[in-house]
N, C-alpha and C positions, 0 to 999 in steps of 0.2 A: 690338268692334272687334279685327281681328286685326293684329297689327304683324309686318312682315317683316324681319328682319334681313339686313344686306348679306352677299352670298355670292359665292363665285368659284370657278372651276375653272380649273386649269392643268394642259395636257398638252403633250408634246413630240412632235412629227411629224418623222419622218425622211423626206425625200425622196430617192430615190434614182434613179439614171439606169436606165432601162428597158435590159435586155439584149435584144439581137436575135441570134438564132442564125445560124450560118453553115454553107454547104456547100461544102466543098472537094473537088473531083474531079481525078482525075488519071490518067495513063496512065505506068507506069513500066516499062521492059524487064525479062523476067525473066532475061535473061543479057546478057553482054558479054565482050569480050575484056580481059586486063589492060592498062591504058594507053589502051584505046580509049574516045573520047569517044561518051557516049549522051545522050539527051535525056528529059527529064521535063517533061512537059507537062499543063495543065489548066485549070480555071476555079474562079472563087469567087463564090458568090451568097449572097444573104439567102434564109433558110429560110422565111420568112414570106410574101414576096412573089415569090420566084423572080428578083429583080431582080439583075444583075451589079453586082460591086463593083469599081471600077476604082480606081487608085492605092493599093492594099495590098500590103505585102511579105509573100512567099511564101519560104520558106526550106527547103532540102533538107539532110538530114543523113545519115551511115550510121555507125551504132556510135559515136555523139557527135561524129563528125568532119564539120565543113561541106563539101558538096559545092557550094553556090551557092546564090544567092537572086535573084529577080526581083519587078518591080512588075507589079501586074495593069495590062495595058492598058486601052483604052476598052471593049473586048468582053468584061472580065473575065477574060481568059486570059492565062496565064504560061507562061513557057518557061524551064528551068534545064537548062545543059549541065553534065554531071558526069563525072569520070573515077576510076577505082578502080584503083591499080596492083598489088594484091595478090591472087593467086587465093584464092578462098574463097567462102563464103554470107554475105550481109550484109541487116540489116534496114536499108530506106531508110525515113525518116520525112520527109514532106511537111508542112509546117505554116504556119498561119496565127495569129500570137500574140494577134490581137484589136486593136481600135482604138477609141478615144474619138471621138465626134461630138457636136454640140450637142444635148443633153438625151437621150443614149443611147448605149450601147456596142455594138460589133459583138463577140461573144462568138468566143473562139479554136476552131479546129478544126484537125484532122490527119488524115492517113490514113497507114498502114504498108504497105509491100510487102516482099517477099525478092526480091533480085537476085543471081545466081550470076555470078561474075567467073572465067573461063577453065573452068567445070565445067558440063557438062550432065548432069543426073540422069535417068535412064532406068529405067524398069520393064521388065523382061524375063519374059516369060512363055514357058516353054518346056519341052518334054518329051523329056529327052535332055541331050545336051552341045552347047556352043558355045564356040568358041575366040574370044575377044576380046581383041586385041592381045597375043596370046602366052600368055594365061590361059585355061584351061580351067575353064569354069563348068558344074557338073553339077547337076541338080536340077529341079523343077518351076517354080520361080520363083527370080528373082535380081535384085537391085538393083546398079546398076553407075554409078560416077562415072566419066565419061569427060573428060580435059583437052581442051580445044580447041587447036589450034595457029594 
């Protein structure tokens, strides 16, 4: 006869919340005048089902400075009005920090775009000379930065 001795096994199971990726879209202007208001707009969606996400906070910053924030509407859209007062070229970051839901988490997402404030960058392809704002440009190609008034 075989006798079985009592035995047991013990294990730990970690249950984590599922993370759902998100897609943040947006339209950011490429240029604006110093002190002139501009609008950043877009929408937030789940990447797995493409379903819109309402009630989520979207934040816009430039060079670490907050431009503004908005909460996505029932159609998943957001609009953030921003103003930058100093002439220059800036990286604008629009971000969704993520959020917790019962049983899962919406993952953070962001987008980055460059905006020129009071500057328009132009590529000039020319053969010969061009007088531009009192400056003579000579050569086959030149790049000019023109301040808007």
